[in-house]
C-alpha positions as CSV (number, residue, x, y, z in Angstrom):
1,X,-27.9,-23.9,67.3
2,X,-25.6,-21.0,66.3
3,X,-25.9,-17.5,67.8
4,X,-27.7,-14.8,65.9
5,X,-24.4,-13.1,65.0
6,X,-22.8,-16.4,63.6
7,X,-25.8,-17.8,61.8
8,X,-25.1,-17.9,58.1
9,X,-28.4,-16.6,56.6
10,X,-31.4,-14.5,57.6
11,X,-33.4,-17.7,57.6
12,X,-30.9,-19.3,60.0
13,X,-31.0,-16.2,62.3
14,X,-34.8,-16.4,62.3
15,X,-34.7,-20.0,63.3
16,X,-32.2,-19.3,66.0
17,X,-34.5,-16.6,67.4
18,X,-37.6,-18.8,67.2
19,X,-35.8,-21.6,69.1
20,X,-36.2,-19.5,72.2
21,X,-40.0,-19.8,71.8
22,X,-40.8,-23.0,70.0
23,X,-38.9,-26.3,69.8
24,X,-37.1,-26.7,66.4
25,X,-38.6,-29.2,64.0
26,X,-38.2,-30.1,60.3
27,X,-41.6,-28.7,59.6
28,X,-40.8,-25.3,61.2
29,X,-37.4,-25.2,59.4
30,X,-39.0,-25.8,56.1
31,X,-41.7,-23.2,56.7
32,X,-39.3,-20.6,57.9
33,X,-36.9,-21.2,54.9
34,X,-39.8,-20.6,52.6
35,X,-40.6,-17.1,54.1
36,X,-40.2,-14.2,51.7
37,X,-37.5,-12.0,53.2
38,X,-38.1,-8.9,51.1
39,X,-41.7,-8.3,52.4
40,X,-41.9,-7.7,56.2
41,X,-45.7,-7.6,56.2
42,X,-45.9,-11.0,54.5
43,X,-43.2,-12.4,56.8
44,X,-45.3,-11.2,59.8
45,X,-48.5,-12.7,58.4
46,X,-46.9,-16.0,57.8
47,X,-45.1,-16.1,61.1
48,X,-48.3,-15.2,62.9
49,X,-50.0,-18.1,61.2
50,X,-47.1,-20.4,61.8
51,X,-46.8,-19.6,65.5
52,X,-50.5,-19.7,66.3
53,X,-50.9,-20.7,70.0
54,X,-47.2,-20.1,70.6
55,X,-46.9,-16.3,70.0
56,X,-49.5,-13.6,70.9
57,X,-47.9,-10.9,68.8
58,X,-45.3,-10.9,66.0
59,X,-43.8,-7.7,64.6
60,X,-41.4,-7.7,61.6
61,X,-40.3,-4.3,60.3
62,X,-37.4,-2.3,58.9
63,X,-35.2,-2.6,55.9
64,X,-33.9,-6.0,54.7
65,X,-30.4,-4.9,55.9
66,X,-31.5,-4.3,59.5
67,X,-34.8,-6.2,59.9
68,X,-35.9,-6.4,63.6
69,X,-38.2,-9.2,64.8
70,X,-40.3,-8.7,68.0
71,X,-42.3,-11.6,69.3
72,X,-44.4,-11.9,72.3
73,X,-44.7,-15.5,73.4
74,X,-48.1,-16.8,74.5
75,X,-48.7,-16.4,78.3
76,X,-45.7,-14.1,78.6
77,X,-45.0,-10.4,79.3
78,X,-41.4,-10.6,78.0
79,X,-40.8,-9.9,74.3
80,X,-38.2,-11.7,72.2
81,X,-36.2,-9.1,70.2
82,X,-33.9,-10.1,67.4
83,X,-32.1,-8.2,64.6
84,X,-32.3,-10.6,61.7
85,X,-29.2,-8.9,60.2
86,X,-27.1,-10.6,62.9
87,X,-25.8,-7.2,64.2
88,X,-26.0,-6.6,67.9
89,X,-28.7,-4.2,69.1
90,X,-26.1,-1.8,70.5
91,X,-25.0,-1.1,67.0
92,X,-28.5,0.2,66.0
93,X,-29.1,3.9,66.1
94,X,-31.8,4.3,68.7
95,X,-33.8,7.5,69.0
96,X,-33.8,9.3,72.3
97,X,-37.0,10.2,74.2
98,X,-36.7,13.7,75.9
């Protein structure tokens, strides 16, 4: 499986991120490849349904150019974070808390 930064498409980067939580399968690949990339709320709804029993929470937000995914696997306290643009998190402008 390629890294997030080398995966060719947003769908490929999403599949790469999800592989950390759920084993890859043709059914998962087909479902992910059919996700609408322009609507983060619809992506979240469909991913939540797709990952029922595997993920407790799914967050998809941001612009299409820098869309982050945050996913809390079931029975875990560690979030999976992925920038579906393929850019490293360190390149994102983060706000500072005072």
